[in-house]
C-alpha positions as CSV (number, residue, x, y, z in Angstrom):
1,M,197.5,130.0,283.8
2,I,197.1,131.1,287.5
3,S,199.7,133.5,288.6
4,E,201.7,133.0,291.7
5,F,200.4,136.2,293.1
6,E,196.8,135.0,292.9
7,I,197.7,131.7,294.5
8,R,199.4,133.4,297.4
9,R,196.6,136.1,298.0
10,D,194.4,135.7,301.1
11,P,190.7,134.9,300.3
12,V,189.6,137.1,303.3
13,T,191.4,140.1,301.9
14,S,189.7,139.5,298.6
15,L,186.3,139.5,300.3
16,D,187.1,142.8,302.1
17,G,187.8,144.4,298.8
18,I,184.5,143.2,297.3
19,E,182.7,144.5,300.3
20,K,184.3,147.9,300.0
21,Q,183.3,148.0,296.3
22,M,179.7,147.2,297.3
23,E,179.7,149.9,299.9
24,R,180.9,152.4,297.3
25,A,178.2,151.3,294.9
26,V,175.5,151.6,297.5
27,A,176.7,155.0,298.6
28,S,176.7,156.1,295.0
29,Q,173.1,154.8,294.5
30,R,172.0,156.5,297.8
31,A,173.5,159.8,296.6
32,D,171.7,159.5,293.2
33,I,168.4,158.7,295.0
34,E,168.8,161.6,297.4
35,K,169.6,163.9,294.5
36,L,166.5,162.8,292.6
37,L,164.4,163.1,295.7
38,A,165.7,166.7,296.3
39,E,164.9,167.6,292.7
40,K,161.4,166.1,293.0
41,I,160.8,168.0,296.2
42,N,162.0,171.2,294.6
43,R,159.7,170.7,291.6
44,E,156.7,170.0,293.8
45,K,157.5,173.1,295.9
46,E,157.6,175.1,292.7
47,D,154.3,173.6,291.5
48,A,152.7,174.2,294.9
49,Q,154.0,177.8,294.9
50,K,152.5,178.4,291.4
51,K,149.2,177.0,292.6
52,I,149.3,179.2,295.6
53,E,150.0,182.3,293.5
54,E,147.2,181.3,291.0
55,A,144.8,180.9,293.9
56,E,145.8,184.3,295.2
57,R,145.3,185.9,291.8
58,E,141.8,184.3,291.6
59,F,140.9,185.5,295.0
60,S,142.2,189.0,294.2
61,G,140.0,188.9,291.1
62,V,137.0,187.9,293.2
63,R,137.8,190.6,295.7
64,N,138.0,193.2,292.9
65,T,134.7,192.0,291.5
66,L,133.0,192.2,294.9
67,A,134.4,195.7,295.3
68,E,133.0,196.7,291.9
69,H,129.6,195.2,292.8
70,R,129.7,197.0,296.2
71,A,130.5,200.3,294.4
72,A,127.7,199.7,291.9
73,L,125.2,198.9,294.7
74,L,126.2,202.1,296.5
75,E,125.8,204.0,293.3
76,F,122.3,202.5,292.7
77,Q,121.3,203.3,296.2
78,T,122.5,206.9,295.8
79,A,120.6,207.2,292.5
80,K,117.5,205.6,294.1
81,D,117.6,208.1,297.0
82,Q,118.0,211.0,294.6
83,I,115.1,209.9,292.4
84,Q,112.9,209.3,295.5
85,S,113.8,212.7,296.7
86,Q,112.9,214.2,293.3
87,I,109.6,212.3,293.4
88,R,108.7,213.6,296.8
89,E,109.6,217.1,295.6
90,H,107.4,216.8,292.5
91,L,104.6,215.4,294.6
92,D,104.8,218.4,296.9
93,R,104.7,220.7,293.9
94,A,101.8,218.8,292.4
95,G,99.9,219.1,295.7
96,S,100.7,222.8,295.9
97,H,99.5,223.3,292.3
98,R,96.4,221.4,293.0
99,R,95.6,223.5,296.0
100,M,96.3,226.6,293.9
101,I,94.0,225.4,291.1
102,E,91.2,224.7,293.7
103,K,91.7,228.2,295.1
104,I,91.6,229.9,291.7
105,S,88.7,227.9,290.5
106,L,86.8,228.9,293.7
107,Q,87.6,232.5,293.1
108,A,86.5,232.2,289.4
109,G,83.2,230.7,290.6
110,E,82.7,233.5,293.0
111,E,83.3,236.0,290.2
112,L,80.7,234.3,288.0
113,V,78.3,234.3,290.9
114,R,78.9,238.1,291.1
115,I,78.2,238.4,287.4
116,G,74.9,236.6,287.9
117,D,74.0,239.0,290.8
118,L,74.9,242.0,288.7
119,E,72.7,240.7,285.9
120,H,69.8,240.4,288.4
121,E,70.4,244.0,289.4
122,L,70.4,244.9,285.8
123,E,67.1,243.2,285.3
124,G,65.7,245.1,288.4
125,I,66.9,248.4,287.0
126,K,65.2,247.6,283.7
127,A,62.0,246.6,285.4
128,R,61.9,249.8,287.5
129,A,62.7,251.9,284.4
130,E,59.8,250.2,282.5
131,E,57.5,250.8,285.4
132,K,58.6,254.5,285.6
133,I,58.1,255.0,281.9
134,A,54.7,253.3,282.0
135,A,53.7,255.6,284.8
136,I,54.8,258.7,283.0
137,G,53.0,257.7,279.9
138,K,49.8,257.0,281.8
139,H,50.1,260.4,283.6
140,L,50.5,262.2,280.3
141,N,47.6,260.4,278.8
142,E,45.2,260.9,281.7
143,K,46.2,264.5,282.5
144,Y,46.9,266.0,279.1
145,G,45.4,263.4,276.7
146,V,48.8,262.8,275.1
147,K,49.6,259.2,274.1
148,A,53.4,258.9,274.4
149,E,55.3,255.8,273.5
150,F,58.8,255.6,275.0
151,E,61.4,253.0,274.0
152,V,63.5,251.3,276.7
153,A,66.9,252.9,276.9
154,F,68.7,249.6,277.0
155,D,68.3,245.9,276.2
156,I,69.9,243.6,278.8
157,G,69.6,240.7,276.3
158,T,72.3,242.3,274.2
159,V,75.7,241.7,275.8
160,P,78.7,243.7,274.7
161,D,80.9,241.9,272.1
162,G,83.1,239.3,273.6
163,W,81.4,239.1,277.0
164,S,79.3,236.1,276.1
165,D,82.2,234.1,274.7
166,E,84.3,235.0,277.7
167,I,81.7,234.0,280.2
168,H,81.1,230.7,278.3
169,R,84.9,230.1,278.3
170,M,85.1,230.6,282.0
171,K,82.3,228.2,282.6
172,K,84.1,225.6,280.5
173,I,87.3,226.1,282.4
174,L,85.4,225.5,285.7
175,E,83.8,222.4,284.3
176,I,87.3,221.0,283.3
177,L,88.8,221.9,286.6
178,A,85.9,220.3,288.5
179,A,86.2,217.1,286.4
180,Q,90.0,217.0,286.8
181,N,90.4,217.9,290.5
182,G,87.5,215.9,291.9
183,G,87.8,218.2,294.9
184,E,85.0,219.9,296.7
185,A,86.3,223.3,296.0
186,A,86.1,222.9,292.2
187,G,82.8,221.2,292.5
188,K,81.4,224.1,294.6
189,A,82.7,226.6,292.0
190,E,81.0,224.7,289.2
191,A,77.7,224.6,291.1
192,E,78.0,228.3,291.9
193,A,78.8,229.1,288.2
194,R,75.5,227.6,287.2
195,S,73.8,230.6,288.8
196,A,75.3,232.8,286.0
197,E,73.6,230.8,283.2
198,A,71.0,233.6,282.8
199,V,73.7,235.5,280.8
200,P,73.1,234.8,277.1
201,S,75.5,232.4,275.5
202,P,75.6,231.8,271.8
203,V,77.0,228.2,272.2
204,P,75.1,225.4,273.9
205,D,76.7,223.3,276.6
206,S,76.8,220.0,274.7
207,A,80.3,218.6,274.8
208,P,81.0,216.4,277.8
209,V,84.1,217.2,279.7
210,T,86.0,214.4,281.5
211,A,89.1,214.2,283.6
212,S,90.8,212.2,280.9
213,A,90.8,215.3,278.6
214,G,94.0,216.5,280.1
215,M,94.7,215.5,283.7
216,D,96.9,212.7,285.0
217,P,94.7,211.1,287.8
218,H,97.9,210.1,289.8
219,T,99.8,213.4,289.8
220,G,96.9,215.9,289.2
221,E,99.0,217.7,286.7
222,L,97.6,218.9,283.4
223,Q,98.9,217.0,280.4
224,V,97.3,219.4,277.9
225,P,97.3,223.1,278.5
226,L,93.9,224.2,280.0
227,E,93.5,226.9,277.3
228,D,93.9,224.3,274.6
229,Q,91.3,222.0,276.3
230,V,88.8,224.9,276.3
231,E,89.5,225.7,272.7
232,Q,88.9,222.0,271.8
233,V,85.7,221.8,273.7
234,M,84.3,225.0,272.2
235,A,85.4,224.0,268.7
236,H,83.7,220.7,269.2
237,E,80.5,222.4,270.3
238,A,80.6,224.7,267.3
239,E,80.9,221.9,264.8
240,P,77.7,220.4,263.4
241,A,77.2,216.7,264.1
242,A,78.3,214.7,261.1
243,E,76.0,212.1,259.8
244,P,77.5,208.7,259.3
245,A,78.0,207.8,255.7
246,A,76.1,204.8,254.5
247,K,78.5,202.0,253.6
248,P,77.7,200.1,250.4
249,A,76.8,196.5,250.9
250,V,79.6,194.2,250.0
251,P,78.8,190.5,249.2
252,D,80.4,188.1,251.6
253,E,82.6,185.8,249.5
254,T,83.6,183.7,252.5
255,Q,80.2,182.0,252.8
256,G,80.3,179.9,249.6
257,E,81.3,176.2,249.5
258,E,84.1,176.9,247.1
259,F,85.8,179.3,249.5
260,R,85.4,176.8,252.4
261,C,87.1,174.1,250.3
262,L,89.9,176.5,249.4
263,L,90.4,177.4,253.0
264,G,90.4,173.8,254.0
265,S,93.1,173.1,251.4
266,L,95.3,175.7,253.0
267,E,94.6,174.7,256.6
268,R,95.9,171.2,256.1
269,Y,99.4,172.8,255.7
270,R,99.1,174.7,259.0
271,R,101.8,174.2,261.6
272,T,102.1,175.8,265.1
273,E,104.9,176.1,267.6
274,P,104.7,177.3,271.2
275,V,106.5,180.6,271.9
276,V,105.8,181.6,275.5
277,N,102.9,181.6,278.0
278,G,100.5,179.7,275.7
279,T,101.2,182.0,272.7
280,E,101.9,180.2,269.5
281,F,103.7,181.0,266.2
282,A,101.8,179.7,263.1
283,F,103.0,179.1,259.6
284,F,102.1,176.9,256.5
285,Q,104.6,174.2,255.4
286,N,104.7,171.9,252.4
287,N,107.7,170.2,250.7
288,G,110.3,172.6,252.0
289,Q,108.0,175.6,251.5
290,S,107.4,177.5,254.7
291,I,105.1,180.6,254.7
292,L,104.3,182.6,257.7
293,D,100.6,182.9,258.7
294,S,100.4,186.7,258.7
295,E,96.8,186.7,259.8
296,Y,97.6,184.8,263.0
297,L,100.6,187.2,263.6
298,I,98.3,190.3,263.3
299,S,95.5,188.8,265.5
300,T,98.1,187.8,268.2
301,M,99.5,191.2,268.1
302,A,96.1,192.8,268.5
303,K,95.3,190.5,271.4
304,I,98.5,191.3,273.3
305,F,97.9,195.1,272.7
306,A,94.3,194.7,274.0
307,E,95.5,193.0,277.2
308,A,98.3,195.6,277.7
309,S,95.7,198.4,277.1
310,A,93.4,196.9,279.7
311,L,96.3,196.8,282.2
312,H,97.0,200.5,281.6
313,A,93.4,201.3,282.2
314,E,93.6,199.3,285.5
315,L,96.9,201.0,286.3
316,K,95.2,204.5,286.3
317,Q,92.9,203.3,289.1
318,K,95.6,202.0,291.4
319,E,97.2,204.1,294.1
320,S,99.2,201.5,296.1
321,I,102.9,201.5,295.1
322,K,102.8,197.7,295.2
323,D,99.8,197.4,293.0
324,V,101.3,199.9,290.5
325,F,104.5,197.9,290.4
326,M,102.8,194.6,289.9
327,I,100.7,195.9,287.0
328,K,103.6,197.6,285.4
329,Q,105.5,194.3,285.6
330,E,102.7,192.5,283.9
331,I,102.6,195.2,281.2
332,L,106.4,194.6,280.6
333,N,105.7,190.8,280.5
334,Q,103.2,191.5,277.6
335,Q,105.9,193.5,275.8
336,E,108.3,190.6,276.2
337,I,105.8,188.2,274.8
338,M,105.3,190.5,271.8
339,R,109.1,190.8,271.4
340,K,109.6,187.0,271.4
341,I,106.9,186.6,268.8
342,F,108.4,189.1,266.4
343,F,111.9,187.7,267.1
344,R,110.5,184.2,266.1
345,A,109.1,185.7,262.9
346,V,112.4,187.4,262.0
347,K,114.3,184.2,262.7
348,F,111.8,182.2,260.7
349,C,112.4,184.4,257.6
350,E,116.2,184.9,257.9
351,K,117.5,181.7,259.5
352,E,115.0,179.0,258.6
353,E,114.4,179.9,254.9
354,G,110.8,180.9,255.7
355,S,108.9,183.4,253.6
356,L,106.1,186.0,254.1
357,P,103.0,185.9,252.0
358,L,103.7,187.8,248.7
359,Y,100.1,189.1,248.7
360,I,100.8,191.4,251.7
361,S,104.5,192.2,251.0
362,T,103.7,195.9,250.8
363,V,102.2,195.7,254.3
364,I,104.4,193.2,256.2
365,N,108.0,192.6,255.1
366,V,111.2,191.5,256.8
367,P,112.7,195.0,257.2
368,G,109.4,196.1,258.8
369,L,109.5,193.2,261.2
370,K,113.1,193.9,262.2
371,D,112.4,197.5,262.8
372,F,109.4,196.7,265.0
373,L,111.5,194.1,266.8
374,E,114.2,196.6,267.5
375,R,111.8,199.2,268.9
376,L,110.1,196.5,271.0
377,T,113.6,195.7,272.5
378,M,114.4,199.3,273.2
379,G,110.9,200.6,274.2
380,N,109.1,200.6,277.5
381,W,105.4,199.8,277.6
382,S,105.0,200.7,281.2
383,N,105.5,204.3,280.1
384,A,102.0,205.5,278.9
385,S,103.3,207.7,276.0
386,D,105.6,205.0,274.8
387,F,102.9,202.4,274.8
388,T,100.4,204.7,273.1
389,A,102.8,205.3,270.3
390,F,103.2,201.5,269.8
391,M,99.5,200.9,270.1
392,N,98.7,203.6,267.5
393,E,101.2,202.1,265.1
394,A,99.9,198.6,265.6
395,A,96.3,199.8,265.0
396,E,97.4,201.4,261.8
397,L,99.2,198.2,260.7
398,K,96.2,196.1,261.5
399,S,93.9,198.5,259.6
400,T,96.2,198.5,256.6
401,F,96.5,194.7,256.7
402,E,92.7,194.2,256.9
403,G,92.2,196.5,254.0
404,R,94.7,194.6,252.0
405,V,93.2,191.1,252.6
406,N,89.6,192.1,252.5
407,R,89.3,190.2,249.3
408,R,89.6,186.9,251.2
409,R,89.4,184.5,248.3
410,E,92.3,186.2,246.5
411,Y,94.4,186.2,249.6
412,V,93.9,182.6,250.5
413,Q,94.4,181.5,246.9
414,S,97.7,183.4,246.8
415,V,99.0,181.9,250.0
416,L,98.0,178.4,248.8
417,D,99.7,178.8,245.5
418,Q,102.9,180.0,247.4
419,V,102.8,177.0,249.8
420,E,102.2,174.5,247.0
421,G,105.1,175.9,245.0
422,R,103.1,177.4,242.1
423,V,104.5,180.8,243.0
424,S,108.2,181.5,243.9
425,S,108.6,182.8,247.5
426,V,110.9,185.7,247.8
427,N,111.2,187.8,251.0
């Protein structure tokens, strides 16, 4: 039932009330929207500030890294300057030592020439003495009929003890110096020393002397003490030449048809993988059995060492810093190839369930491969002494290996049995 109040209320007034309610609702919504907008703006500001701070931290890290690199470069430059200064200092010393050697060798040559002159004087004295004695004897015989025979008071062919060896030693020293220096002073001293060859010497000059006996051709410094070189030369001269022992004839078991068939049976299991620069890694594989081809490994090793050795020989003939650097870099490349081959061999045995031939387990084994790999990683083939140590060890390994597999048929049969599973493979 409609109340009297509602009937008497003005419709316009009622609309005004509704309008005010709507205004309040819109104002409330506006306030809520503005609040949400303010919160969103604050969140975005915070996110932006965090990103700015993160970017600043990253830039600070880059700046610190650049500062560290700059400090390292300055340190390297300082070390480089110091080393170059030391190199110049040692070169100056080497030049001074070389000049001193040339001066001393020339003086020694002059002394030997003086020895020759004195010997000639000695011969003259003996000749005059013999003439005088002959004249006295003739006078006694003709005037008094007395036949007198006089002995010569001295024999110039008999040199006091130690003189002959000492003169021979001096001549050898001059020969070594002449070969090592390659200078005109040492060469003149050697030529002058030949004038003293009339002095008796119990040891013939038979051993050749070369600069490689103990002189570095780049620095001119002796690598072996000169006295030791002379002792070696004289000891070599004193030793009788040894006759080569006759080797007994060994039948070649690799020529028969049976061996060729055996080798063919093994070769059908051969697999190869490229390693680096055309070098390959070889093994035999059959039904899950993988056996490393030790012969191929040894031959590859020998080939790499031969190439590196040829580079070292070429290095000794170079004087340009650029040429020396390029050749040393190539030597280090050969070392890296060798390292990768032995790394592949170790990985083959330890990670891929591969095995080594049991027949040569006493010569080549996994611990030995790992040891050689470690020293290849730490070594420096561009250093002559380091490379020589490696090469000698490799030559010994190759010789031992060849001695072990000289019975080819047994070796091939053993590897074939291992590949085909007739023999258990254990590293």
